[in-house]
C-alpha positions in Angstrom: 69.1 58.4 -94.4 65.8 59.3 -96.4 64.1 56.2 -97.8 65.3 55.9 -101.4 69.2 56.2 -99.8 68.1 52.9 -97.7 67.1 51.4 -101.5 69.6 52.0 -103.4 72.1 51.1 -100.6 70.3 47.9 -100.1 70.6 47.5 -104.2 73.8 47.6 -104.0 75.4 45.6 -101.1 73.1 43.1 -103.0 74.8 43.1 -106.4 78.4 42.6 -104.1 76.9 40.2 -102.7 75.9 37.9 -106.1 79.0 39.0 -107.6 80.8 37.5 -104.7 78.9 34.3 -104.4 79.8 33.9 -108.5 83.5 34.7 -107.0 83.3 32.0 -104.8 81.6 29.4 -106.7 83.7 29.5 -109.4 86.0 28.9 -106.9 84.6 25.5 -105.6 84.2 24.0 -109.2 88.0 24.6 -110.3 88.6 22.7 -106.6 86.2 20.5 -108.0 87.5 19.8 -110.7 91.1 19.8 -109.4 93.4 17.0 -108.2 93.2 15.5 -105.2 96.3 16.8 -103.3 98.5 14.2 -102.7 98.6 11.9 -99.5 101.8 12.7 -97.0 104.0 9.0 -96.8 103.6 7.2 -94.5 106.6 7.0 -92.8 108.7 4.3 -93.5 109.7 2.6 -89.8 113.6 3.2 -88.6 114.4 -0.1 -87.7 112.7 -1.4 -91.6 115.6 -3.3 -93.7 116.9 -1.8 -96.5 114.7 -3.4 -99.1 112.4 -6.7 -99.4 114.3 -9.6 -99.9 115.0 -10.7 -102.8 112.3 -14.6 -102.6 113.3 -18.3 -104.2 110.6 -19.0 -106.9 108.2 -21.4 -105.0 106.9 -24.1 -107.9 103.4 -24.4 -107.9 102.2 -21.3 -106.1 101.2 -18.6 -108.1 100.2 -14.8 -106.5 98.2 -12.1 -107.1 97.4 -8.8 -106.0 94.9 -5.6 -107.3 92.9 -2.9 -105.2 90.0 -3.5 -104.5 89.0 -0.6 -102.8 87.8 -1.7 -99.8 89.5 1.1 -97.4 92.2 2.3 -99.1 92.8 4.1 -102.0 95.2 4.3 -105.3 96.9 0.8 -103.4 96.6 -3.2 -103.8 94.5 -3.8 -101.0 93.6 -8.3 -101.8 95.4 -10.4 -102.6 95.6 -14.2 -104.4 97.6 -17.0 -104.1 96.8 -20.4 -106.1 98.9 -23.6 -105.2 98.5 -26.6 -107.6 97.2 -29.9 -106.5 98.9 -32.0 -104.1 99.2 -28.9 -101.3 99.8 -30.1 -98.0 98.4 -27.1 -95.6 99.0 -26.7 -91.8 98.1 -23.7 -90.0 97.8 -21.9 -86.1 95.4 -19.3 -85.4 94.9 -17.1 -82.1 92.5 -18.3 -79.1 90.9 -15.5 -79.1 86.8 -15.5 -78.4 86.4 -12.5 -80.8 88.2 -14.7 -83.7 87.1 -13.4 -87.4 84.7 -15.6 -89.4 88.1 -16.6 -91.7 89.7 -17.5 -88.7 87.2 -20.2 -87.7 86.3 -20.9 -91.4 90.0 -22.1 -91.9 90.3 -23.8 -88.4 87.0 -26.5 -90.1 88.8 -26.8 -93.5 92.1 -27.4 -91.9 90.3 -30.2 -89.8 88.9 -32.1 -93.3 90.8 -34.1 -94.9 91.4 -32.8 -98.2 90.9 -34.3 -101.5 93.2 -36.5 -103.6 95.2 -34.0 -106.1 93.4 -30.9 -104.9 94.7 -27.6 -105.7 94.2 -25.3 -102.9 93.9 -21.7 -102.3 94.6 -18.8 -100.1 92.7 -15.2 -100.6 93.3 -12.0 -98.9 92.2 -8.1 -97.2 93.3 -5.7 -95.8 91.1 -3.1 -94.7 88.5 -4.7 -92.7 89.1 -7.3 -90.4 85.5 -9.3 -91.3 85.4 -9.7 -87.5 83.2 -9.5 -85.0 80.3 -8.9 -88.4 77.9 -11.9 -87.0 76.4 -13.7 -89.9 77.1 -11.2 -92.1 80.6 -12.0 -91.2 79.7 -15.2 -92.4 78.3 -15.3 -95.5 80.8 -12.3 -96.6 84.1 -15.0 -96.1 81.4 -18.2 -97.6 80.9 -15.6 -100.7 84.6 -14.6 -101.4 85.6 -18.8 -100.9 83.4 -19.7 -103.1 83.5 -17.1 -105.4 87.9 -17.9 -105.0 87.0 -22.0 -105.8 84.7 -21.1 -109.0 87.1 -19.1 -110.4 90.3 -21.2 -110.2 87.9 -24.4 -110.3 88.8 -25.9 -107.4 86.9 -27.4 -104.4 85.1 -24.7 -101.8 86.9 -25.8 -99.0 90.6 -26.1 -100.2 90.1 -21.8 -100.5 91.0 -20.5 -96.9 90.6 -16.8 -96.8 91.5 -14.0 -93.7 91.2 -9.9 -93.8 92.4 -7.5 -91.7 91.7 -4.4 -90.5 89.0 -2.3 -88.8 86.8 -5.0 -86.6 83.1 -4.4 -86.7 81.9 -3.6 -89.8 80.6 -5.6 -92.7 82.6 -6.6 -95.4 81.9 -5.5 -98.8 82.9 -8.4 -100.1 81.4 -7.7 -103.6 84.1 -5.7 -104.6 86.5 -8.8 -103.7 84.1 -10.9 -106.5 84.6 -8.4 -108.5 88.0 -8.3 -108.7 88.9 -12.8 -109.1 88.9 -12.8 -112.9 91.4 -10.0 -113.2 93.1 -11.7 -110.1 93.1 -15.4 -111.4 94.3 -13.8 -115.2 97.4 -12.2 -113.4 98.8 -15.1 -111.3 102.9 -15.5 -111.2 105.7 -17.5 -109.0 107.1 -14.4 -109.2 104.7 -11.6 -107.4 105.0 -12.6 -104.0 106.2 -9.6 -103.4 102.6 -7.4 -104.7 100.7 -10.3 -102.3 102.9 -9.0 -99.5 102.1 -5.3 -100.7 98.1 -6.3 -100.6 98.1 -7.5 -96.7 99.6 -4.4 -95.0 97.1 -2.3 -92.8 99.1 0.3 -90.4 102.4 -1.8 -91.8 105.4 1.0 -92.8 107.3 -1.9 -95.0 106.3 -5.4 -96.7 108.0 -8.5 -94.7 109.5 -11.7 -96.3 112.0 -14.2 -95.7 113.4 -17.4 -97.1 116.0 -20.3 -96.6 117.5 -22.4 -99.0 118.6 -26.1 -97.8 119.7 -29.5 -99.8 117.8 -32.3 -99.7 118.1 -35.9 -100.6 118.0 -35.2 -104.7 117.8 -31.7 -104.5 117.6 -28.3 -102.6 114.0 -27.4 -100.9 113.1 -23.4 -101.4 111.2 -22.0 -98.0 109.6 -18.7 -99.0 107.0 -16.4 -96.0 105.7 -13.3 -96.2 103.8 -11.2 -93.4 101.8 -8.2 -92.2 101.9 -7.0 -88.4 102.2 -3.7 -87.1 99.6 -2.7 -84.0 97.7 -5.1 -82.4 100.6 -7.4 -81.7 100.5 -9.7 -78.7 99.7 -13.1 -80.5 98.3 -16.6 -78.5 99.1 -19.0 -81.7 101.2 -17.5 -84.8 101.0 -13.9 -85.7 98.6 -11.1 -87.4 99.1 -12.6 -90.6 102.0 -15.3 -92.1 102.0 -17.2 -94.6 104.3 -19.5 -95.8 105.4 -21.1 -98.9 107.8 -24.0 -99.5 108.3 -26.0 -102.5 108.5 -29.4 -99.8 106.6 -33.0 -100.0 106.0 -33.3 -96.3 102.8 -34.2 -95.0 99.6 -31.9 -93.3 100.7 -33.9 -89.9 104.6 -33.4 -90.0 104.6 -30.0 -91.2 101.3 -28.8 -89.0 103.7 -30.2 -86.4 106.4 -28.5 -87.0 104.9 -25.1 -87.6 103.1 -26.1 -83.4 106.7 -27.1 -82.2 108.1 -23.4 -83.2 105.4 -21.2 -83.1 105.8 -20.3 -79.1 109.6 -19.6 -79.5 108.9 -17.2 -82.5 105.4 -15.3 -82.8 104.1 -16.0 -79.6 107.2 -14.5 -78.5 106.9 -11.0 -79.5 104.6 -7.8 -78.0 103.9 -4.2 -79.8 101.2 -3.5 -77.3 100.1 -6.2 -75.5 96.9 -6.7 -77.6 95.7 -10.0 -79.5 94.1 -9.4 -82.4 90.7 -11.2 -83.6 92.2 -12.2 -87.0 95.9 -13.9 -86.3 96.4 -16.4 -88.9 99.6 -18.6 -89.6 99.1 -20.6 -93.0 101.7 -22.9 -94.3 101.7 -24.7 -98.0 104.1 -26.9 -98.8 103.4 -27.6 -103.0 105.5 -31.0 -103.1 107.5 -29.4 -106.4 111.2 -30.2 -105.2 112.8 -32.7 -106.6 114.1 -33.3 -103.2 112.7 -36.5 -101.3 109.7 -36.7 -99.2 111.0 -35.2 -95.6 109.6 -37.8 -92.8 112.2 -37.8 -90.7 116.2 -37.9 -90.2 119.1 -35.2 -90.7 116.8 -33.1 -93.8 113.7 -33.1 -92.1 116.0 -31.4 -89.3 117.6 -29.2 -91.4 114.1 -28.4 -92.9 112.8 -28.2 -89.2 115.6 -25.4 -88.3 115.3 -23.5 -91.6 111.4 -23.0 -90.9 112.3 -21.5 -87.4 114.6 -19.2 -88.5 112.2 -17.9 -91.3 109.3 -18.0 -88.1 111.5 -15.7 -85.9 112.7 -13.7 -89.1 109.6 -12.5 -89.7 107.9 -11.9 -86.2 111.3 -9.5 -85.9 110.4 -8.3 -89.2 106.5 -7.5 -87.5 107.9 -5.8 -83.5 110.9 -3.4 -86.0 107.5 -1.9 -87.8 105.7 -2.0 -84.4 103.8 1.4 -84.4 106.0 4.0 -84.3 108.9 1.8 -82.8 112.0 3.5 -83.2 114.0 1.1 -81.2 114.4 -2.9 -81.1 114.3 -4.6 -77.8 115.2 -8.1 -76.9 114.4 -9.4 -73.1 116.7 -11.9 -71.6 115.4 -14.0 -68.6 117.3 -16.6 -67.2 117.3 -18.3 -64.2 114.1 -18.3 -63.1 112.0 -21.3 -60.9 110.7 -22.6 -64.3 110.3 -21.7 -67.9 106.4 -20.1 -66.8 107.8 -17.7 -64.5 110.6 -16.7 -66.4 107.5 -15.8 -69.6 106.1 -13.7 -66.9 108.6 -11.5 -65.7 109.4 -11.5 -69.6 106.1 -10.5 -70.6 105.7 -8.1 -67.4 109.1 -6.0 -68.4 108.0 -5.9 -72.4 104.7 -4.7 -72.3 104.8 -2.3 -69.5 104.5 1.4 -71.3 106.9 2.7 -68.5 109.6 1.3 -69.4 108.6 1.2 -73.1 108.6 5.5 -73.0 111.8 5.2 -71.0 113.5 3.0 -73.8 111.6 5.5 -76.2 113.2 8.2 -74.8 116.4 6.8 -74.5 116.6 7.1 -69.9 117.6 4.1 -68.3 115.3 3.6 -65.6 115.9 0.8 -64.0 114.3 1.4 -61.5 111.0 0.5 -64.0 112.6 -3.5 -64.7 112.9 -4.0 -61.1 108.8 -2.8 -61.1 107.8 -5.1 -63.8 109.6 -8.0 -62.0 107.7 -7.7 -58.3 104.3 -6.7 -60.6 104.9 -10.6 -62.6 103.7 -12.6 -60.5 107.2 -15.3 -60.7 109.0 -16.0 -57.5 111.6 -13.5 -57.0 114.3 -12.5 -54.7 115.7 -8.8 -54.4 119.2 -9.9 -53.5 119.8 -12.7 -55.4 118.6 -11.0 -59.1 120.8 -8.8 -61.9 119.4 -6.8 -64.4 121.9 -5.8 -67.3 121.8 -3.3 -70.1 123.9 -5.7 -72.6 126.9 -6.3 -71.1 126.4 -4.0 -69.0 125.4 -4.9 -65.4 123.0 -2.7 -64.1 121.6 -3.7 -60.6 122.8 -6.9 -58.4 122.7 -7.5 -54.4 120.2 -6.4 -53.9 120.4 -2.7 -55.2 122.1 -0.8 -57.6 125.6 -2.5 -58.8 129.1 -0.8 -58.3 130.8 -0.9 -61.6 127.5 0.5 -63.2 127.2 4.7 -64.3 124.2 6.6 -65.2 126.6 7.6 -68.4 127.3 4.4 -69.3 123.6 3.0 -69.5 122.1 6.1 -70.9 125.0 5.6 -73.3 123.8 2.6 -74.7 120.2 3.2 -75.0 120.9 5.7 -77.7 121.7 2.0 -79.9 118.5 1.2 -81.9 118.5 -2.7 -81.1 118.6 -3.4 -77.4 119.1 -6.1 -74.9 117.4 -6.1 -71.1 118.8 -9.4 -69.1 117.6 -10.2 -66.1 118.9 -13.1 -64.1 116.5 -14.4 -61.2 119.5 -16.2 -59.7 116.7 -19.0 -58.8 116.5 -22.1 -61.1 117.6 -23.4 -65.0 114.2 -21.5 -66.7 114.4 -19.5 -69.4 112.6 -17.4 -71.9 113.0 -14.7 -74.6 111.1 -11.9 -75.9 111.1 -9.4 -78.5 109.4 -5.4 -78.1 109.7 -2.2 -79.1 109.4 1.1 -77.5 106.4 2.9 -77.0 107.3 6.6 -79.4 104.1 9.2 -79.2 103.2 8.4 -82.4 102.3 4.6 -81.3 99.3 7.0 -80.0 98.6 9.6 -83.6 98.1 6.2 -85.2 95.7 4.4 -83.0 93.7 7.6 -82.1 92.2 8.3 -85.6 92.5 4.7 -87.1 88.5 3.6 -87.5 88.2 8.1 -88.8 
């Protein structure tokens, strides 16, 4: 090739490349100016209720929620509850040794004597758990609760906070303090559903439950909200739960009632056997019902039963929103040598990945239940225990039941709500645990939750 021809070809190529660069630059500019493509909607759990329930208004409790951009965009992620003067508060929390600064702060504040007639508040953010963040995390708690106290004109010791989301990342608390004036301005007694939505992380639906009882002199209302989907194996209460009532009741009585019913409700659920660093249950009684103060007697029993029902309802909703869940499973263990042994067996079954994946695949693999019983550490006798799926006796007297067929077991497993029963035939110990199946969706959610 001649020297002049090479130069001409190089010049032509340079011109073509320049034109291509200009075209690509134009396309990039158009892309930058275009709205971001819509993100696919998160699939809602097939076990979700048809709609968020209508919760009775709790006089003296006002709610607001807003988007602060802590992690999520275009959604509410901070909620504020303002509670009227005279409100009593009780709570239970995770016993995790790596619990968050918010949990430790709430525990300390509940141990203090509340000033007479003082109001109170609860502020919660999602997207960041402020857990395992050292002194930086403690400062974040102080800044948020202090700013909320100033905005509402109440003592800082009466502001309780919770954070939920990624562990180990500093909480950008300035984003929360910046939106507090707007939250205070928007407080309404009717906005509890917005608050329930703001505390969600991997949840696919907001959770609410309520009850009404007749007190001496008027009705008493209870309304509760919760969040929870993964990292569910509570050792106190559950992920985040906030219950409100207009009852007149002392903090001491409220604490006793909540503590009595924690074990059979929130401490009896599991999604993945992992206990959160942030598990918190707070209950606030505003005293605004016309009914007389709850102390002892029939009204106290009715109120406590209603509170139990609300707690259990919320606990069940958390399991039904288990990450990737398609089945709600009740594990009933009876006939154990002790209640403690019954709990060991129930948890061994409910937490077993082999049992949970079999349920997901609608496979009546009862051998996995046998294995879970055997590994539990509880006293058991092969020839005395009985295993059932619903009303179908699967195994007894040391082997498969004569009446059992694989077809019957497989048909039962196709249901969305299942009961696995084990009677150990040794004593009167019993325990019920609620769980869900384990699907590939659980892995998808948790494989990239932090990224």
